[in-house]
PyMOL Python script that loads the backbone (N, CA, C, O; Angstrom):
from pymol import cmd

cmd.read_pdbstr("""\
ATOM      1  N   MET A   1      -9.221   9.032  -0.923  1.00  0.00           N
ATOM      2  CA  MET A   1      -8.810   8.919   0.457  1.00  0.00           C
ATOM      3  C   MET A   1      -7.314   8.637   0.481  1.00  0.00           C
ATOM      4  O   MET A   1      -6.824   7.793  -0.269  1.00  0.00           O
ATOM      5  N   ALA A   2      -6.605   9.330   1.328  1.00  0.00           N
ATOM      6  CA  ALA A   2      -5.165   9.122   1.482  1.00  0.00           C
ATOM      7  C   ALA A   2      -4.901   8.511   2.860  1.00  0.00           C
ATOM      8  O   ALA A   2      -5.680   8.680   3.798  1.00  0.00           O
ATOM      9  N   LEU A   3      -3.795   7.809   2.946  1.00  0.00           N
ATOM     10  CA  LEU A   3      -3.402   7.152   4.185  1.00  0.00           C
ATOM     11  C   LEU A   3      -2.020   7.632   4.599  1.00  0.00           C
ATOM     12  O   LEU A   3      -1.191   7.965   3.752  1.00  0.00           O
ATOM     13  N   ASN A   4      -1.773   7.668   5.911  1.00  0.00           N
ATOM     14  CA  ASN A   4      -0.452   7.965   6.438  1.00  0.00           C
ATOM     15  C   ASN A   4      -0.027   6.787   7.302  1.00  0.00           C
ATOM     16  O   ASN A   4      -0.815   6.254   8.084  1.00  0.00           O
ATOM     17  N   HIS A   5       1.223   6.394   7.147  1.00  0.00           N
ATOM     18  CA  HIS A   5       1.773   5.284   7.925  1.00  0.00           C
ATOM     19  C   HIS A   5       2.884   5.836   8.819  1.00  0.00           C
ATOM     20  O   HIS A   5       4.029   5.949   8.382  1.00  0.00           O
ATOM     21  N   PRO A   6       2.553   6.182  10.077  1.00  0.00           N
ATOM     22  CA  PRO A   6       3.526   6.814  10.973  1.00  0.00           C
ATOM     23  C   PRO A   6       4.813   6.005  11.153  1.00  0.00           C
ATOM     24  O   PRO A   6       5.882   6.582  11.353  1.00  0.00           O
ATOM     25  N   ALA A   7       4.721   4.683  11.085  1.00  0.00           N
ATOM     26  CA  ALA A   7       5.909   3.835  11.278  1.00  0.00           C
ATOM     27  C   ALA A   7       6.305   3.119   9.993  1.00  0.00           C
ATOM     28  O   ALA A   7       7.065   2.151  10.038  1.00  0.00           O
ATOM     29  N   GLY A   8       5.801   3.580   8.844  1.00  0.00           N
ATOM     30  CA  GLY A   8       6.102   2.917   7.578  1.00  0.00           C
ATOM     31  C   GLY A   8       5.201   1.715   7.352  1.00  0.00           C
ATOM     32  O   GLY A   8       4.331   1.411   8.168  1.00  0.00           O
ATOM     33  N   GLU A   9       5.422   1.036   6.237  1.00  0.00           N
ATOM     34  CA  GLU A   9       4.647  -0.175   5.941  1.00  0.00           C
ATOM     35  C   GLU A   9       5.390  -1.009   4.915  1.00  0.00           C
ATOM     36  O   GLU A   9       6.235  -0.509   4.173  1.00  0.00           O
ATOM     37  N   GLU A  10       5.057  -2.284   4.889  1.00  0.00           N
ATOM     38  CA  GLU A  10       5.495  -3.191   3.847  1.00  0.00           C
ATOM     39  C   GLU A  10       4.232  -3.801   3.270  1.00  0.00           C
ATOM     40  O   GLU A  10       3.292  -4.103   4.006  1.00  0.00           O
ATOM     41  N   LEU A  11       4.206  -3.982   1.961  1.00  0.00           N
ATOM     42  CA  LEU A  11       3.045  -4.642   1.370  1.00  0.00           C
ATOM     43  C   LEU A  11       3.467  -5.552   0.239  1.00  0.00           C
ATOM     44  O   LEU A  11       4.477  -5.334  -0.431  1.00  0.00           O
ATOM     45  N   PHE A  12       2.653  -6.588   0.050  1.00  0.00           N
ATOM     46  CA  PHE A  12       2.904  -7.606  -0.959  1.00  0.00           C
ATOM     47  C   PHE A  12       1.596  -7.839  -1.702  1.00  0.00           C
ATOM     48  O   PHE A  12       0.573  -8.124  -1.080  1.00  0.00           O
ATOM     49  N   ILE A  13       1.620  -7.720  -3.024  1.00  0.00           N
ATOM     50  CA  ILE A  13       0.423  -7.933  -3.836  1.00  0.00           C
ATOM     51  C   ILE A  13       0.226  -9.439  -4.024  1.00  0.00           C
ATOM     52  O   ILE A  13       1.015 -10.099  -4.700  1.00  0.00           O
ATOM     53  N   MET A  14      -0.831  -9.967  -3.421  1.00  0.00           N
ATOM     54  CA  MET A  14      -1.116 -11.405  -3.476  1.00  0.00           C
ATOM     55  C   MET A  14      -1.876 -11.789  -4.753  1.00  0.00           C
ATOM     56  O   MET A  14      -1.602 -12.823  -5.361  1.00  0.00           O
ATOM     57  N   GLU A  15      -2.828 -10.944  -5.146  1.00  0.00           N
ATOM     58  CA  GLU A  15      -3.654 -11.179  -6.351  1.00  0.00           C
ATOM     59  C   GLU A  15      -4.002  -9.832  -6.964  1.00  0.00           C
ATOM     60  O   GLU A  15      -4.101  -8.831  -6.254  1.00  0.00           O
ATOM     61  N   GLY A  16      -4.186  -9.803  -8.276  1.00  0.00           N
ATOM     62  CA  GLY A  16      -4.640  -8.599  -8.956  1.00  0.00           C
ATOM     63  C   GLY A  16      -3.561  -7.551  -9.123  1.00  0.00           C
ATOM     64  O   GLY A  16      -2.373  -7.866  -9.198  1.00  0.00           O
ATOM     65  N   ASP A  17      -3.991  -6.294  -9.180  1.00  0.00           N
ATOM     66  CA  ASP A  17      -3.057  -5.188  -9.367  1.00  0.00           C
ATOM     67  C   ASP A  17      -3.563  -3.964  -8.620  1.00  0.00           C
ATOM     68  O   ASP A  17      -4.748  -3.856  -8.306  1.00  0.00           O
ATOM     69  N   ALA A  18      -2.646  -3.043  -8.342  1.00  0.00           N
ATOM     70  CA  ALA A  18      -3.001  -1.818  -7.621  1.00  0.00           C
ATOM     71  C   ALA A  18      -2.045  -0.703  -8.015  1.00  0.00           C
ATOM     72  O   ALA A  18      -0.899  -0.948  -8.393  1.00  0.00           O
ATOM     73  N   ALA A  19      -2.535   0.519  -7.918  1.00  0.00           N
ATOM     74  CA  ALA A  19      -1.695   1.703  -8.102  1.00  0.00           C
ATOM     75  C   ALA A  19      -1.500   2.324  -6.726  1.00  0.00           C
ATOM     76  O   ALA A  19      -2.460   2.738  -6.076  1.00  0.00           O
ATOM     77  N   ILE A  20      -0.245   2.383  -6.291  1.00  0.00           N
ATOM     78  CA  ILE A  20       0.087   2.902  -4.966  1.00  0.00           C
ATOM     79  C   ILE A  20       1.271   3.845  -5.113  1.00  0.00           C
ATOM     80  O   ILE A  20       2.313   3.478  -5.656  1.00  0.00           O
ATOM     81  N   ALA A  21       1.095   5.067  -4.621  1.00  0.00           N
ATOM     82  CA  ALA A  21       2.175   6.063  -4.638  1.00  0.00           C
ATOM     83  C   ALA A  21       2.757   6.252  -6.037  1.00  0.00           C
ATOM     84  O   ALA A  21       3.965   6.435  -6.190  1.00  0.00           O
ATOM     85  N   GLY A  22       1.908   6.207  -7.046  1.00  0.00           N
ATOM     86  CA  GLY A  22       2.360   6.418  -8.415  1.00  0.00           C
ATOM     87  C   GLY A  22       2.972   5.200  -9.084  1.00  0.00           C
ATOM     88  O   GLY A  22       3.379   5.269 -10.244  1.00  0.00           O
ATOM     89  N   ALA A  23       3.043   4.091  -8.372  1.00  0.00           N
ATOM     90  CA  ALA A  23       3.605   2.856  -8.925  1.00  0.00           C
ATOM     91  C   ALA A  23       2.484   1.865  -9.230  1.00  0.00           C
ATOM     92  O   ALA A  23       1.552   1.713  -8.440  1.00  0.00           O
ATOM     93  N   ARG A  24       2.576   1.194 -10.379  1.00  0.00           N
ATOM     94  CA  ARG A  24       1.609   0.133 -10.711  1.00  0.00           C
ATOM     95  C   ARG A  24       2.211  -1.188 -10.263  1.00  0.00           C
ATOM     96  O   ARG A  24       3.263  -1.604 -10.749  1.00  0.00           O
ATOM     97  N   LEU A  25       1.533  -1.838  -9.335  1.00  0.00           N
ATOM     98  CA  LEU A  25       2.025  -3.093  -8.768  1.00  0.00           C
ATOM     99  C   LEU A  25       1.129  -4.232  -9.207  1.00  0.00           C
ATOM    100  O   LEU A  25      -0.086  -4.071  -9.326  1.00  0.00           O
ATOM    101  N   GLU A  26       1.737  -5.387  -9.449  1.00  0.00           N
ATOM    102  CA  GLU A  26       1.017  -6.586  -9.878  1.00  0.00           C
ATOM    103  C   GLU A  26       1.330  -7.733  -8.930  1.00  0.00           C
ATOM    104  O   GLU A  26       2.202  -7.630  -8.067  1.00  0.00           O
ATOM    105  N   LYS A  27       0.597  -8.836  -9.111  1.00  0.00           N
ATOM    106  CA  LYS A  27       0.786 -10.025  -8.284  1.00  0.00           C
ATOM    107  C   LYS A  27       2.277 -10.352  -8.151  1.00  0.00           C
ATOM    108  O   LYS A  27       3.000 -10.446  -9.143  1.00  0.00           O
ATOM    109  N   GLY A  28       2.717 -10.524  -6.896  1.00  0.00           N
ATOM    110  CA  GLY A  28       4.108 -10.857  -6.616  1.00  0.00           C
ATOM    111  C   GLY A  28       4.980  -9.659  -6.291  1.00  0.00           C
ATOM    112  O   GLY A  28       6.102  -9.834  -5.816  1.00  0.00           O
ATOM    113  N   ASP A  29       4.494  -8.437  -6.534  1.00  0.00           N
ATOM    114  CA  ASP A  29       5.290  -7.246  -6.262  1.00  0.00           C
ATOM    115  C   ASP A  29       5.290  -6.910  -4.774  1.00  0.00           C
ATOM    116  O   ASP A  29       4.331  -7.184  -4.053  1.00  0.00           O
ATOM    117  N   TYR A  30       6.396  -6.309  -4.338  1.00  0.00           N
ATOM    118  CA  TYR A  30       6.607  -5.892  -2.952  1.00  0.00           C
ATOM    119  C   TYR A  30       6.883  -4.389  -2.947  1.00  0.00           C
ATOM    120  O   TYR A  30       7.531  -3.872  -3.857  1.00  0.00           O
ATOM    121  N   LEU A  31       6.393  -3.689  -1.924  1.00  0.00           N
ATOM    122  CA  LEU A  31       6.659  -2.262  -1.791  1.00  0.00           C
ATOM    123  C   LEU A  31       6.883  -1.928  -0.327  1.00  0.00           C
ATOM    124  O   LEU A  31       6.128  -2.366   0.541  1.00  0.00           O
ATOM    125  N   TYR A  32       7.924  -1.152  -0.055  1.00  0.00           N
ATOM    126  CA  TYR A  32       8.182  -0.614   1.279  1.00  0.00           C
ATOM    127  C   TYR A  32       7.947   0.886   1.213  1.00  0.00           C
ATOM    128  O   TYR A  32       8.424   1.548   0.292  1.00  0.00           O
ATOM    129  N   THR A  33       7.217   1.426   2.179  1.00  0.00           N
ATOM    130  CA  THR A  33       7.078   2.874   2.289  1.00  0.00           C
ATOM    131  C   THR A  33       7.645   3.295   3.647  1.00  0.00           C
ATOM    132  O   THR A  33       7.381   2.644   4.657  1.00  0.00           O
ATOM    133  N   PRO A  34       8.424   4.384   3.674  1.00  0.00           N
ATOM    134  CA  PRO A  34       9.075   4.826   4.903  1.00  0.00           C
ATOM    135  C   PRO A  34       8.084   5.475   5.873  1.00  0.00           C
ATOM    136  O   PRO A  34       6.953   5.774   5.491  1.00  0.00           O
ATOM    137  N   PRO A  35       8.497   5.692   7.114  1.00  0.00           N
ATOM    138  CA  PRO A  35       7.635   6.347   8.094  1.00  0.00           C
ATOM    139  C   PRO A  35       7.115   7.695   7.587  1.00  0.00           C
ATOM    140  O   PRO A  35       7.822   8.445   6.915  1.00  0.00           O
ATOM    141  N   ASP A  36       5.857   7.974   7.931  1.00  0.00           N
ATOM    142  CA  ASP A  36       5.148   9.208   7.565  1.00  0.00           C
ATOM    143  C   ASP A  36       4.950   9.384   6.070  1.00  0.00           C
ATOM    144  O   ASP A  36       4.784  10.509   5.597  1.00  0.00           O
ATOM    145  N   PHE A  37       4.965   8.302   5.327  1.00  0.00           N
ATOM    146  CA  PHE A  37       4.712   8.352   3.885  1.00  0.00           C
ATOM    147  C   PHE A  37       3.203   8.351   3.654  1.00  0.00           C
ATOM    148  O   PHE A  37       2.496   7.481   4.163  1.00  0.00           O
ATOM    149  N   LYS A  38       2.715   9.313   2.894  1.00  0.00           N
ATOM    150  CA  LYS A  38       1.281   9.444   2.626  1.00  0.00           C
ATOM    151  C   LYS A  38       1.001   9.017   1.192  1.00  0.00           C
ATOM    152  O   LYS A  38       1.726   9.398   0.273  1.00  0.00           O
ATOM    153  N   HIS A  39      -0.058   8.222   1.002  1.00  0.00           N
ATOM    154  CA  HIS A  39      -0.401   7.759  -0.344  1.00  0.00           C
ATOM    155  C   HIS A  39      -1.844   7.292  -0.391  1.00  0.00           C
ATOM    156  O   HIS A  39      -2.506   7.149   0.638  1.00  0.00           O
ATOM    157  N   SER A  40      -2.313   7.061  -1.598  1.00  0.00           N
ATOM    158  CA  SER A  40      -3.637   6.462  -1.793  1.00  0.00           C
ATOM    159  C   SER A  40      -3.439   5.125  -2.503  1.00  0.00           C
ATOM    160  O   SER A  40      -2.346   4.814  -2.975  1.00  0.00           O
ATOM    161  N   VAL A  41      -4.508   4.344  -2.572  1.00  0.00           N
ATOM    162  CA  VAL A  41      -4.478   3.037  -3.222  1.00  0.00           C
ATOM    163  C   VAL A  41      -5.666   2.948  -4.166  1.00  0.00           C
ATOM    164  O   VAL A  41      -6.793   3.266  -3.783  1.00  0.00           O
ATOM    165  N   LYS A  42      -5.419   2.517  -5.401  1.00  0.00           N
ATOM    166  CA  LYS A  42      -6.491   2.296  -6.368  1.00  0.00           C
ATOM    167  C   LYS A  42      -6.263   0.962  -7.064  1.00  0.00           C
ATOM    168  O   LYS A  42      -5.125   0.532  -7.253  1.00  0.00           O
ATOM    169  N   SER A  43      -7.360   0.315  -7.440  1.00  0.00           N
ATOM    170  CA  SER A  43      -7.277  -0.917  -8.212  1.00  0.00           C
ATOM    171  C   SER A  43      -8.433  -0.957  -9.201  1.00  0.00           C
ATOM    172  O   SER A  43      -9.596  -0.848  -8.810  1.00  0.00           O
ATOM    173  N   GLU A  44      -8.118  -1.111 -10.469  1.00  0.00           N
ATOM    174  CA  GLU A  44      -9.159  -1.168 -11.500  1.00  0.00           C
ATOM    175  C   GLU A  44      -9.897  -2.506 -11.516  1.00  0.00           C
ATOM    176  O   GLU A  44     -11.088  -2.556 -11.823  1.00  0.00           O
ATOM    177  N   HIS A  45      -9.192  -3.589 -11.185  1.00  0.00           N
ATOM    178  CA  HIS A  45      -9.779  -4.925 -11.290  1.00  0.00           C
ATOM    179  C   HIS A  45      -9.891  -5.634  -9.954  1.00  0.00           C
ATOM    180  O   HIS A  45     -10.305  -6.792  -9.895  1.00  0.00           O
ATOM    181  N   GLY A  46      -9.524  -4.948  -8.884  1.00  0.00           N
ATOM    182  CA  GLY A  46      -9.542  -5.562  -7.563  1.00  0.00           C
ATOM    183  C   GLY A  46      -8.204  -6.208  -7.241  1.00  0.00           C
ATOM    184  O   GLY A  46      -7.421  -6.525  -8.136  1.00  0.00           O
ATOM    185  N   CYS A  47      -7.954  -6.396  -5.957  1.00  0.00           N
ATOM    186  CA  CYS A  47      -6.689  -6.992  -5.549  1.00  0.00           C
ATOM    187  C   CYS A  47      -6.786  -7.499  -4.111  1.00  0.00           C
ATOM    188  O   CYS A  47      -7.695  -7.147  -3.360  1.00  0.00           O
ATOM    189  N   ILE A  48      -5.824  -8.332  -3.764  1.00  0.00           N
ATOM    190  CA  ILE A  48      -5.636  -8.773  -2.386  1.00  0.00           C
ATOM    191  C   ILE A  48      -4.217  -8.362  -2.021  1.00  0.00           C
ATOM    192  O   ILE A  48      -3.256  -8.741  -2.691  1.00  0.00           O
ATOM    193  N   ILE A  49      -4.097  -7.580  -0.947  1.00  0.00           N
ATOM    194  CA  ILE A  49      -2.800  -7.075  -0.526  1.00  0.00           C
ATOM    195  C   ILE A  49      -2.530  -7.501   0.911  1.00  0.00           C
ATOM    196  O   ILE A  49      -3.393  -7.358   1.777  1.00  0.00           O
ATOM    197  N   LEU A  50      -1.339  -8.022   1.165  1.00  0.00           N
ATOM    198  CA  LEU A  50      -0.883  -8.314   2.521  1.00  0.00           C
ATOM    199  C   LEU A  50      -0.116  -7.087   3.002  1.00  0.00           C
ATOM    200  O   LEU A  50       0.917  -6.733   2.433  1.00  0.00           O
ATOM    201  N   PHE A  51      -0.623  -6.438   4.053  1.00  0.00           N
ATOM    202  CA  PHE A  51       0.015  -5.266   4.628  1.00  0.00           C
ATOM    203  C   PHE A  51       0.694  -5.641   5.941  1.00  0.00           C
ATOM    204  O   PHE A  51       0.134  -6.392   6.739  1.00  0.00           O
ATOM    205  N   VAL A  52       1.895  -5.121   6.166  1.00  0.00           N
ATOM    206  CA  VAL A  52       2.565  -5.235   7.452  1.00  0.00           C
ATOM    207  C   VAL A  52       2.784  -3.807   7.934  1.00  0.00           C
ATOM    208  O   VAL A  52       3.597  -3.071   7.376  1.00  0.00           O
ATOM    209  N   VAL A  53       2.053  -3.425   8.974  1.00  0.00           N
ATOM    210  CA  VAL A  53       2.130  -2.055   9.503  1.00  0.00           C
ATOM    211  C   VAL A  53       2.419  -2.136  11.004  1.00  0.00           C
ATOM    212  O   VAL A  53       1.590  -2.634  11.766  1.00  0.00           O
ATOM    213  N   PRO A  54       3.594  -1.646  11.434  1.00  0.00           N
ATOM    214  CA  PRO A  54       3.952  -1.749  12.846  1.00  0.00           C
ATOM    215  C   PRO A  54       3.224  -0.759  13.763  1.00  0.00           C
ATOM    216  O   PRO A  54       3.321  -0.852  14.986  1.00  0.00           O
ATOM    217  N   GLU A  55       2.501   0.180  13.166  1.00  0.00           N
ATOM    218  CA  GLU A  55       1.761   1.173  13.959  1.00  0.00           C
ATOM    219  C   GLU A  55       0.456   1.485  13.229  1.00  0.00           C
ATOM    220  O   GLU A  55       0.393   1.386  12.004  1.00  0.00           O
ATOM    221  N   GLU A  56      -0.571   1.857  13.964  1.00  0.00           N
ATOM    222  CA  GLU A  56      -1.878   2.133  13.378  1.00  0.00           C
ATOM    223  C   GLU A  56      -1.810   3.146  12.227  1.00  0.00           C
ATOM    224  O   GLU A  56      -1.098   4.148  12.303  1.00  0.00           O
ATOM    225  N   VAL A  57      -2.561   2.861  11.168  1.00  0.00           N
ATOM    226  CA  VAL A  57      -2.621   3.715   9.982  1.00  0.00           C
ATOM    227  C   VAL A  57      -3.581   4.878  10.235  1.00  0.00           C
ATOM    228  O   VAL A  57      -4.631   4.696  10.851  1.00  0.00           O
ATOM    229  N   GLU A  58      -3.222   6.067   9.760  1.00  0.00           N
ATOM    230  CA  GLU A  58      -4.075   7.242   9.886  1.00  0.00           C
ATOM    231  C   GLU A  58      -4.774   7.475   8.559  1.00  0.00           C
ATOM    232  O   GLU A  58      -4.114   7.539   7.523  1.00  0.00           O
ATOM    233  N   ILE A  59      -6.102   7.603   8.565  1.00  0.00           N
ATOM    234  CA  ILE A  59      -6.865   7.924   7.358  1.00  0.00           C
ATOM    235  C   ILE A  59      -6.967   9.442   7.283  1.00  0.00           C
ATOM    236  O   ILE A  59      -7.451  10.090   8.210  1.00  0.00           O
ATOM    237  N   LEU A  60      -6.505   9.998   6.171  1.00  0.00           N
ATOM    238  CA  LEU A  60      -6.483  11.464   6.001  1.00  0.00           C
ATOM    239  C   LEU A  60      -7.681  11.949   5.229  1.00  0.00           C
ATOM    240  O   LEU A  60      -7.820  13.150   4.997  1.00  0.00           O
TER     241      LEU A  60
END
""", "prot")
cmd.dss("prot")
cmd.show_as("cartoon", "prot")
cmd.util.cbc("prot")
cmd.orient("prot")
């Protein structure tokens, strides 16, 4: 499943790890994605992510 963020997004990895937009992120990592950026999210061991999205996310 892919997601589109019409107004961009900011995210912070609180626990665990995730693969987002080709980047492997771990606890404490921050990622900004620009408006209309499409990506998927995967986690092998589970994670808790704080998302800041100024506009509703579209599921593609």
